[in-house]
C-alpha positions as CSV (number, residue, x, y, z in Angstrom):
1,M,120.0,88.3,88.1
2,E,117.6,86.5,90.5
3,L,116.2,88.1,93.5
4,K,117.9,85.6,95.8
5,V,121.4,87.0,95.0
6,R,120.4,90.6,95.5
7,T,121.2,92.7,98.5
8,C,118.7,93.3,101.3
9,K,118.3,96.9,100.2
10,S,117.6,95.9,96.6
11,K,115.1,93.3,97.8
12,E,113.4,96.0,99.9
13,K,113.3,98.4,96.9
14,H,111.8,95.6,94.8
15,A,109.1,94.9,97.4
16,D,108.3,98.7,97.5
17,F,107.9,98.6,93.8
18,L,105.6,95.7,93.9
19,M,103.5,97.4,96.5
20,K,103.3,100.5,94.4
21,V,102.2,98.5,91.3
22,S,99.6,96.7,93.4
23,L,98.3,100.1,94.6
24,A,98.2,101.4,91.0
25,F,96.2,98.4,89.7
26,T,93.8,98.5,92.7
27,N,93.2,102.2,92.1
28,A,92.6,101.6,88.4
29,F,90.1,98.8,89.3
30,Y,88.1,100.9,91.7
31,L,88.1,103.9,89.4
32,A,86.8,101.9,86.5
33,I,84.1,100.4,88.7
34,L,83.1,103.9,89.9
35,I,83.4,105.7,86.6
36,V,81.1,103.4,84.6
37,P,78.0,104.4,86.7
38,I,79.0,108.0,86.8
39,V,79.2,108.1,83.0
40,A,75.7,106.7,82.7
41,I,74.4,109.4,85.1
42,M,76.3,112.2,83.4
43,K,75.1,111.0,79.9
44,S,71.5,111.2,81.0
45,L,72.0,114.7,82.6
46,F,73.7,116.3,79.6
47,E,71.5,114.7,77.0
48,P,68.0,115.1,78.4
49,S,66.5,113.9,75.1
50,L,67.8,110.4,75.9
51,E,66.0,108.1,78.3
52,P,68.0,107.3,81.4
53,Q,69.7,103.9,81.1
54,S,70.6,101.4,83.7
55,I,74.1,100.0,83.9
56,Y,72.9,96.7,82.5
57,Q,71.2,98.4,79.6
58,M,74.4,100.4,78.9
59,F,76.4,97.2,78.7
60,L,73.8,95.7,76.4
61,N,74.1,98.7,74.1
62,I,77.9,98.3,74.1
63,G,77.6,94.6,73.2
64,W,78.3,91.4,74.9
65,G,81.8,91.0,73.4
66,K,83.0,94.4,74.5
67,S,81.4,94.0,77.9
68,L,83.1,90.7,78.4
69,V,86.5,92.2,77.4
70,F,85.9,94.9,80.0
71,F,85.1,92.5,82.8
72,V,88.1,90.3,81.9
73,C,90.4,93.3,81.9
74,E,89.0,94.3,85.3
75,L,89.5,90.8,86.7
76,C,93.1,90.7,85.3
77,A,93.9,94.1,86.9
78,L,92.6,92.8,90.3
79,Y,94.6,89.6,89.9
80,I,97.8,91.5,89.1
81,A,97.2,93.8,92.1
82,T,96.7,90.8,94.4
83,E,99.8,88.9,93.1
84,C,102.0,92.0,93.3
85,H,100.8,92.7,96.9
86,D,101.4,89.1,98.0
87,R,104.9,88.9,96.5
88,G,105.8,92.2,98.0
89,L,104.7,91.0,101.4
90,D,106.6,87.8,101.0
91,I,109.8,89.7,100.4
92,Y,109.1,91.9,103.4
93,D,108.5,88.7,105.5
94,E,111.8,87.3,104.3
95,L,113.7,90.5,105.1
96,Y,112.2,91.2,108.5
97,P,111.2,88.0,110.3
98,D,109.4,88.4,113.5
99,D,112.2,87.3,115.8
100,L,112.5,90.3,118.1
101,P,110.6,90.1,121.5
102,I,108.9,93.4,120.9
103,K,107.5,92.3,117.6
104,R,106.2,89.0,119.0
105,Y,104.5,91.0,121.8
106,C,102.9,93.4,119.3
107,L,101.6,90.6,117.1
108,K,100.0,88.6,119.9
109,G,96.9,90.9,119.8
110,I,96.4,90.4,116.1
């Protein structure tokens, strides 16, 4: 069934779901961005015989193909997060248009 024929409550639940998916993908994106440097630091701390590596050197050791797959997956996660967030906001805008005087007053300062 299409979203157009759903009730307002189900549209709101769907928008909530999209916002949660967006948050999950955004968290995954930032965790991966933060975890990669931390792994490099921890590796050099727990294996002192190894010479400390830069992030760039770590990606070179992994290989260009796997590094490219990593970056493509990260960009896809960011794209999915952005799309879900935008679609969720579109549904909220449809459900709650800014037609009340108090809302117009509050939004003037933005």
